[in-house]
Structures are given as C-alpha cells and as structure tokens.
C-alpha positions as CSV (number, residue, x, y, z in Angstrom):
1,X,28.1,-0.5,-21.6
2,X,25.1,0.9,-20.6
3,X,24.8,3.1,-17.1
4,X,21.9,1.7,-14.5
5,X,19.6,4.7,-14.0
6,X,19.9,5.8,-10.6
7,X,18.1,4.4,-8.0
8,X,15.5,7.9,-7.4
9,X,14.8,7.7,-11.0
10,X,14.3,4.1,-11.1
11,X,11.9,4.5,-8.5
12,X,10.4,7.8,-9.7
13,X,9.1,5.4,-12.9
14,X,8.5,2.6,-10.6
15,X,5.4,4.7,-8.6
16,X,4.4,6.5,-11.7
17,X,3.7,3.9,-13.2
18,X,1.3,2.4,-10.4
19,X,0.2,5.9,-10.7
20,X,-0.8,5.8,-14.6
21,X,-2.0,2.1,-14.2
22,X,-2.9,1.3,-11.1
23,X,-3.4,-2.6,-10.1
24,X,-7.0,-4.1,-8.7
25,X,-9.1,-1.0,-9.2
26,X,-12.7,-1.8,-8.5
27,X,-15.1,-2.9,-6.0
28,X,-15.9,-6.1,-4.6
29,X,-19.5,-7.4,-2.9
30,X,-20.0,-6.4,0.1
31,X,-20.7,-8.9,2.0
32,X,-18.3,-11.2,1.3
33,X,-16.0,-9.0,1.2
34,X,-15.4,-6.8,3.5
35,X,-15.0,-2.7,3.0
36,X,-13.2,0.2,4.7
37,X,-12.9,4.0,3.2
38,X,-10.3,5.7,4.4
39,X,-10.1,10.1,4.1
40,X,-6.5,13.0,4.4
41,X,-8.9,15.8,5.3
42,X,-5.4,17.7,4.9
43,X,-5.5,16.5,0.7
44,X,-8.6,15.4,-0.2
45,X,-7.1,12.0,-1.0
46,X,-10.6,9.0,-0.7
47,X,-9.7,5.8,-1.1
48,X,-12.2,2.0,-0.2
49,X,-10.3,-0.9,0.0
50,X,-12.4,-4.2,-0.8
51,X,-10.6,-7.5,0.8
52,X,-11.9,-10.8,0.0
53,X,-10.0,-12.8,2.5
54,X,-10.8,-17.0,2.4
55,X,-9.9,-18.4,5.8
56,X,-6.5,-16.8,6.6
57,X,-5.9,-15.5,3.0
58,X,-6.5,-12.0,1.0
59,X,-8.5,-13.6,-1.8
60,X,-8.8,-10.5,-3.6
61,X,-8.4,-6.6,-3.1
62,X,-10.1,-4.3,-4.8
63,X,-9.6,-0.3,-4.9
64,X,-11.8,2.7,-5.6
65,X,-11.5,6.6,-4.6
66,X,-8.9,9.3,-6.0
67,X,-6.2,11.8,-4.9
68,X,-1.8,12.6,-5.7
69,X,-0.3,10.3,-7.3
70,X,1.3,9.5,-3.8
71,X,-1.5,7.8,-2.9
72,X,-2.9,6.1,-5.4
73,X,0.3,4.6,-6.6
74,X,0.9,3.6,-2.8
75,X,-2.5,2.1,-3.3
76,X,-1.9,-0.1,-6.0
77,X,1.2,-0.9,-4.7
78,X,0.0,-1.9,-1.4
79,X,-2.7,-4.1,-3.5
80,X,-0.4,-6.1,-5.3
81,X,1.8,-7.2,-2.3
82,X,-1.0,-8.0,-0.1
83,X,-2.9,-10.3,-2.2
84,X,-2.7,-14.0,-1.6
85,X,-0.9,-13.3,1.9
86,X,-1.8,-14.4,5.0
87,X,-3.5,-11.9,7.2
88,X,-0.8,-12.1,9.1
89,X,2.3,-11.7,6.5
90,X,0.0,-8.6,5.2
91,X,0.1,-7.2,8.6
92,X,3.7,-7.7,8.9
93,X,3.9,-6.1,5.6
94,X,1.7,-3.1,6.8
95,X,4.1,-2.7,9.5
96,X,7.4,-3.1,8.1
97,X,6.1,-0.2,5.4
98,X,4.8,2.4,8.1
99,X,8.0,1.7,9.7
100,X,10.0,3.0,6.9
101,X,7.3,5.8,5.9
102,X,7.4,7.2,10.0
103,X,10.7,5.6,11.8
104,X,14.3,7.9,11.6
105,X,15.6,4.1,12.8
106,X,13.7,2.0,9.7
107,X,16.5,-0.3,8.5
108,X,16.1,1.0,5.0
109,X,19.4,-1.3,4.1
110,X,19.6,-2.4,1.2
111,X,18.2,-5.9,1.8
112,X,15.4,-4.3,4.0
113,X,14.4,-2.2,0.2
114,X,15.0,-5.8,-1.4
115,X,12.5,-7.5,0.7
116,X,9.7,-4.9,0.3
117,X,10.2,-5.1,-3.3
118,X,8.3,-2.7,-5.0
119,X,7.4,-1.1,-2.3
120,X,10.4,0.1,-1.5
121,X,10.1,3.1,-4.4
122,X,8.2,4.8,-1.9
123,X,10.9,5.0,0.8
124,X,11.7,8.5,-0.7
125,X,8.2,10.0,0.8
126,X,9.8,10.0,4.5
127,X,11.8,12.7,3.4
128,X,8.6,14.6,3.4
129,X,6.4,14.7,6.5
130,X,3.3,15.8,5.2
131,X,3.8,13.7,2.4
132,X,3.5,10.3,4.5
133,X,0.1,10.4,5.3
134,X,-0.9,9.8,1.6
135,X,1.9,7.1,1.4
136,X,0.0,5.1,4.8
137,X,-3.9,6.1,3.7
138,X,-4.6,3.1,1.8
139,X,-2.4,0.7,4.6
140,X,-4.0,2.1,7.6
141,X,-7.5,1.6,5.4
142,X,-6.9,-1.5,4.8
143,X,-5.4,-2.6,8.3
144,X,-9.2,-1.3,9.1
145,X,-10.8,-3.4,6.7
146,X,-9.0,-6.5,8.2
147,X,-9.7,-5.3,12.4
148,X,-13.2,-5.2,11.3
149,X,-13.6,-8.2,9.4
150,X,-15.3,-11.2,11.5
151,X,-12.8,-13.9,13.4
152,X,-12.8,-16.9,11.0
153,X,-11.6,-20.0,12.6
C-alpha cells in the first residue's frame, strides 16, 4: 500500500509547479483590458495584471512581472482561480485568500481549504509574516484593476 505524501510536501509541489510553469503569462491590449501594476519594495517583486471584463465576468486575465517563488506562484494560482468568475465571486475569493494570509482566526478547516482549491497550498505562508506581502501582491493588484475598471451596467 502506498502512503500519501505529507500535505506540506504536496503543497510545496503545487507552489513550485506554478512557479516553474506559470499560468496566464502575457499581456492583453489596454483598452479594452484593465491594467494595474503592483510592486513590493521590500523584496523587489513586481507584477502587472491585465483583466478583460465582459459584463460581470472576468473573461481573461494575463500577468507579467518577476519576483520570488511565492509571489509568482500566488499570481499564477490567482489568475487560474478567477478566470471565468463573476466580479462578486472574485472579490469574495480575494477576501477569503487575504483572510487566510493575515488573520489568526482565519478558517483553516479542511472544508475551507478544500474550497480554496490549489490556492490552499499557500496557507503555510501565513506563518512567515515577511512573506505575506509576496503572496498577496497579485491579489492586491487585481483588486486595484477591478476598482479602476469602468462600471459596467
């Protein structure tokens, strides 16, 4: 009988996969896409997020930039998770992720982590406060792009 690898090892593999093979790399024409730029001056991480919104749905998202494995993996996971979601669902996911990173009372139950999917692989970052800004950079930049988008309606 084969034994499952410890969860930390699985999470590490997921993070490194997203770092080595990032999803949604590239640019979208602006306009019609929204663009926002983020920078973490403490460690030099930089990201540009391009979001194409169609009605109330993120139709496409692309990322450029560079940084540590945590920031790059987090941006890749974020882009895969929000593509095709409504703006409301995206904002809820951003809030849940940021709570996971920053709140000592965050819901880290098995169910809550399952609902986050691959993003849960970043849950261990919360134990290293200096790395939280790395993990949340893309998410904050996405929020900026959504906030700056013209209101559709």
